[in-house]
N, C-alpha and C positions, 0 to 999 in steps of 0.2 A: 502492500500500502505505499504511495505516494503524500507524505504528511504534509507536504509546505505549500500554501496558498497560493503559492502562484502559477502554478502548475495545474490545478484544477479548472476544469472546466474548459482547456484551451492548449490547443497541441505546444508541448514544452520546443521553447528557442532559445538555444544556449547562448543567443551570440547579446542576448537583453537579461537585464535583471531587474524590473522597473520595478519591484516594491523590494528588492535589496533582500530575498528571504531564504537564499540556498544557504543552506548549509557552508561556512565556509571552506570547509575543504571540496567540493563542489561545484563552488562559480563557475565564471567562466574564466578561460585564464587570460591573463592579463600582466605587467611586465612585474605584479607582485608573487605571480604562483608560485612561482619555485621556495620564496621566504612564508607561506603560510606551510606549515606541518606538524604544527602541533593544538592538540584538543582547547578553542581556547575558552569554552566554556561546556559547562555538563548539560547534558542533553534530560536524560529520564532520571530522576532525581531521590531518591526516600529523605523523611525528613527526621526527627529525634530518633535518640537511641538514650536510654533512661538505664542505670545499672546502679545498683549499692550493696554492703556488705549488710549482711546478716548474720546471726547468732553462727550458722550452721553454714554459709557457705555464699558465695554471690549468686544475687537475682537480676537476670538482665532483662529488658522489654523495649520492641520494636512494635509501630506498628507495619501493614502489610500491603502499603500503598507507594507504589511508582509510579509519581505524576511528570506527563512530557507538561515542562513548562507550568500554567494554571492549571493544565486539562489532567482530572482523575482517569490517567490511564490504565494501569494498571493493581488490579486487585487483590493480588495475590499472592505476592511479592515476599517468601522468604528473606528476612535481612539478617537473619542471627544464623551463626555459622556454628557448626560445633568441627573444633579441632582438635579430633584425635579422643581421647577420655576423658581430657581434664579443665579444657578449655572450650572457651566461646569471643565467637568475633561477631562484634554486632555492626552496620555501616550506617552510616547516612552518607548522602550526595551522591555518587553519579554510579549507575545501576552496572553498566558493562564495566567501569572500572572493578565492582565489588568483582565482579566473573570473573576477572583476569585475577585478581588479589587469590581470589577461591583457587581458582587452579594452581594457582603458588602453592599455595598452604594444600592443597592434595598432594602435589609434589612432593613437597619435603616431608609430608608424611610417609608417602611410600621411599622413601632414599631412607628416611627414619626407619622405617619396617625389613627396608632390603639390608641394611647393615646384621642385623641379627646380633646385637649386643647387649640385647634387653635392656636397653636405656628408651626412655619414651621424654620428649619435650617437655616441660613444664613452662606454664600459663608463662614465665618471666621472659622464658627464652623466645618462646613465639614472639612476646610484644616488642624483645628486643631486634629480631629477625624483621618483623612489620615494620619497624623505625627506621632500620640500613633500607629497605626498599623505598619505604617512603622520601627519605630525607635524598635517597641517589637519584630519584625522576626529577624531584624537584631540581637539583644542581643540572641535572638538563636541562632544563626549564623544559618540560613534560612533564606535571603531576600528576598523580594520578589523583582526581578529583575526589577523594574520602575525609572522611572526618573517621574512625574507627575505637572505641571500648575493646580490650581483651577483659576478659575474667577467669576466673580458674581456682583451681581447687590442686596441691599435690604436695603430695606428705615430704617430709623431711625430718633429718635429725637433732634432737635438742638434749642436753644432757641437762637432768636433774643438780640444781645449786644446791639442794640440800644436804648433800655429802661431796666437797670439793675435792677430799682425798680419792677416794673411791668412785665416779658419776658416771651414772647408769645411763646409757641411749633410752631419750623416750620420745617413740613418735608423735609427734606433733602434724597437724594437718595446717596447710600456709593459706590464705586468703590473695588474691591477686587481685587485680583491677588497678589498670591505667588507662589514659589517652596517648593516641596517636593522627597525629592532622595528616593533609595532603603538606605540608611544610616538614614532617619532620619533627615538628613538637612535639614534646613528650612530659606527661607529670602525672603522678597517679594521688588519689582521694577516697574519701571513703563512701562519698555520692559523687556521681559522676553524669555528666550528660552529654549530648552532643545536639548543632542546630538550633530551632525556635526553641527546645526542652531549656538548652540551657541558661536560655532567660527565663524562661518562665514557672518550667518543674524543676530547678537546681533548688532555688531557694525553698521552695517542699520539703525537696528530701534533703535538705540539711536541717531543717528545723523537728522535721518527723523521725533523723537516722542516725545525726551524728551525737555524740556523747552516746547512744544506744545500743551503740551495734553487734556489745556482748550479752544482749539480752532479748534482743529481738527474737521471734520464731517465724519460725517461715511461713505462717496462715499470716501473723502481721503483715509482714515484708509485704505478701501477697497484698492484702488489702492496700496498704501505702500505693504498690504500684499501680493498683484500680484509677485512684483516686488522683493519683498524678494522669496516667494516661486519658482520663476522663478528663481534666481540665485542660490538658494540648488538644483533644479534639473539637473542646469549644473554643481554643482562643486560636490552634492552627490551622490556617487554610488548606496548609498541604496535607493533613493529619487525615488517620481515616477512624473508625469507631472498630475493625477488627485489629486487634495486637495477639502478638505472641511471646508470651514467659519463657525463658531458660533460667532452671533452677543449678548449679552447680556448683557438689556438695561431694564429702569421702566418697558417695554412692556412684558420683558419676557424674555426667552430663545429661539432662532432663530438658527438651524445650515442649514445649506444651504444643496441643494440633491451637488452630486459629481461637481464638475468642470474639465477643460481642462484647461492647459494653451498654448496659442500662441505664441510658440518655434521656434528661427530661428537658424538652423547651417549650415549656410552659409559662417559662418567664418570660417572654418574646412576647406573648398576645395581644400584648398593648403596646406596643413598640411603632410608632408609625413614621420614625425619621424624620429629619430635619426640615425647616421650612413650615410654613403656616397649615395647619393641619383642616382637613376640612369633615373629618369624621369625627 
């Protein structure tokens, strides 16, 4: 299907572009054509991804909408991707670039399994790999137009401090949550959000989660996540009322089926807009 309005209802003429609607990589040839070799803007995009720590692990959520500009084009896109048994990557931004990243991660896991050394990649190692990929592409002036959240849960060793003379190894589970964007910028926190959620949902997450990470149960965390996704659906024009939730615990990764928010628009019944009202 040809998505570009200049081609609808008339024969295509490559010699002109009256409305400047050709994608920049396929515009008619001119003296600047050889210089146009990079993605200038994302085309099909996903919006916010939310994630935070709770007592038993990490919870991450994203809606299932991929927008073509302002058109709600694809309504069943999974933006949460499991990497191995311990990690989930959530993506906002360009969906074709995210598919490229998914292929990279799949090949990374295949290579890791092929080594047959009984080693599995931790969430921190996967985040470091992604940060290097994103920074390398940015340095080539050809960025991957994504904001990524990496969340995971991996066992490690910690020594009991009660008996320093004969420390015994104690298995602990390490929660990991971090962010990386198209510039290779990275940071970590107990609550993270991308896209519009960084403005709207992040304050709600900080109020509900920070300083309570060690006592929040999975049920409480799910209610917090649902409340934030509902606010985003009300306020973000590029969001949808269908979403998925990923839960990463010591038992592994679980990504839910698509959920539907129970929303109410009754508060808008008496809103008539601006200007003089005739009703």
